[in-house]
C-alpha positions in Angstrom: 5.8 22.2 -16.7 5.4 23.9 -13.4 3.6 22.7 -10.3 2.5 24.8 -7.3 4.4 24.4 -4.1 1.3 23.0 -2.4 0.7 20.4 -5.0 4.3 19.4 -5.1 4.3 19.0 -1.4 1.2 16.8 -1.6 2.9 14.6 -4.3 6.0 14.3 -2.1 3.9 13.3 0.8 2.3 10.6 -1.4 5.7 9.2 -2.3 6.5 9.0 1.5 3.1 7.4 2.1 3.7 4.8 -0.6 7.1 3.9 0.8 5.6 3.8 4.3 2.9 1.4 3.0 5.7 -0.7 1.5 7.6 -0.7 4.7 4.5 -1.7 6.6 3.9 -4.7 4.3 7.5 -5.8 4.8 7.0 -5.6 8.6 3.8 -7.7 8.3 5.6 -10.2 6.1 8.2 -10.5 8.8 5.5 -11.2 11.4 4.1 -14.0 9.2 7.5 -15.5 8.7 8.0 -15.5 12.5 4.6 -17.2 12.9 5.6 -19.9 10.4 3.0 -18.8 7.8 5.2 -18.5 4.7 2.2 -18.1 2.3 1.0 -15.0 4.0 4.6 -13.7 4.2 4.9 -14.2 0.4 1.6 -12.4 -0.2 2.7 -9.5 1.9 6.1 -9.4 0.2 4.4 -9.1 -3.1 2.3 -6.2 -1.7 5.6 -4.6 -0.5 7.0 -4.7 -4.0 3.8 -3.2 -5.5 4.0 -0.3 -3.0 7.6 0.4 -3.9 6.5 0.5 -7.6 3.8 2.9 -6.7 6.2 5.2 -5.0 8.5 5.0 -7.9 5.7 5.9 -10.4 5.0 9.1 -8.4 8.7 9.9 -8.1 9.2 9.4 -11.8 6.2 11.5 -12.6 7.6 14.4 -10.7 11.0 14.0 -12.4 9.3 13.9 -15.8 7.5 17.1 -14.9 10.9 18.7 -14.2 10.1 19.3 -10.5 12.4 18.3 -7.6 11.8 15.2 -5.6 12.4 15.4 -1.9 12.2 12.1 -0.1 10.6 12.4 3.3 11.2 10.5 6.5 8.9 7.6 7.2 8.1 5.9 10.5 9.3 2.5 11.5 6.4 0.1 11.4 5.7 -2.5 14.0 6.1 -6.1 13.1 4.3 -7.3 16.2 0.6 -8.2 16.0 -1.8 -10.0 18.3 -2.8 -12.4 15.6 -2.9 -13.0 11.8 -6.3 -11.3 11.8 -4.8 -8.2 13.4 -1.9 -8.2 10.9 -4.2 -8.4 7.9 -6.5 -5.8 9.5 -3.5 -3.5 9.8 -2.9 -4.0 6.1 -6.5 -3.1 5.3 -6.3 0.0 7.3 -3.1 1.0 5.5 -4.8 0.6 2.1 -7.7 2.7 3.2 -5.3 5.5 4.3 -3.5 5.4 0.9 -6.9 5.6 -0.9 -7.9 8.6 1.1 -4.6 10.3 0.3 -4.9 9.6 -3.4 -8.4 11.0 -3.4 -7.2 14.1 -1.6 -4.3 14.5 -4.1 -6.8 14.2 -7.0 -9.0 16.9 -5.5 -6.0 19.1 -5.1 -4.9 18.7 -8.7 -8.4 19.5 -9.9 -8.6 22.6 -7.6 -5.3 23.8 -9.1 -6.3 23.1 -12.7 -3.3 20.7 -12.9 -5.0 18.5 -15.5 -1.7 16.8 -16.4 -1.7 15.0 -13.1 -5.2 13.6 -13.5 -4.5 10.5 -15.7 -1.8 9.3 -13.2 -4.1 9.9 -10.3 -7.1 8.3 -11.9 -4.9 5.2 -12.5 -4.1 5.2 -8.8 -7.8 5.5 -7.9 -8.5 2.4 -9.9 -5.4 0.7 -8.4 -6.6 1.5 -4.9 -10.0 0.0 -5.6 -8.3 -3.2 -6.6 -6.0 -3.1 -3.6 -8.7 -2.6 -1.1 -10.8 -5.4 -2.6 -7.8 -7.8 -2.6 -6.8 -7.1 1.0 -10.5 -7.0 2.0 -11.0 -10.5 0.6 -8.0 -11.7 2.5 -9.3 -10.1 5.7 -12.7 -11.8 5.2 -11.0 -15.2 4.6 -8.7 -14.8 7.7 -11.7 -13.7 9.8 -13.5 -17.0 8.8 -10.4 -19.1 9.5 -9.1 -17.2 12.6 -10.3 -19.7 15.2 -9.4 -22.8 13.2 -5.7 -23.5 12.9 -6.2 -26.1 10.1 -8.2 -23.6 8.1 -5.5 -20.9 8.6 -2.8 -23.3 7.4 -4.9 -24.1 4.3 -5.4 -20.4 3.7 -1.7 -19.9 4.1 -1.0 -22.4 1.3 -3.6 -20.8 -0.9 -2.4 -17.2 -0.5 1.2 -18.3 -0.9 0.5 -19.4 -4.4 0.3 -15.7 -5.4 4.0 -15.9 -5.9 7.0 -14.1 -4.7 
């Protein structure tokens, strides 16, 4: 099954974006480890693994379509943040960026009548709704606990129960 060069490029950009998001979550996890907040670190590590799985789904989809996969360069993320709130805010901004990219990819697939891509992309639209809600809930909780070290430690224990 063929795919236009523009749509292929957009899919390859999405793979890079998913790996970039994974790398960013790993950097945030490193920040939380350095801050002695292992629960937050575990939560971010789980997000890291999910983003790698997302990149792999896109990569596998292209291979199944018989089109070449070109891995693109990704930027090195910062693992330095002013506060836990800033770190989680960075994660939220990253999820919003991925959501915008998935929506743009869906629009491109529709514009090119590439209906074979729509089920995969629809699943990612649903996934991104869940991801933004999850990180948004964490951001709200950290916002409430931000000025209270005891509350932040309790939240760290709670989010750490997500599992590694």
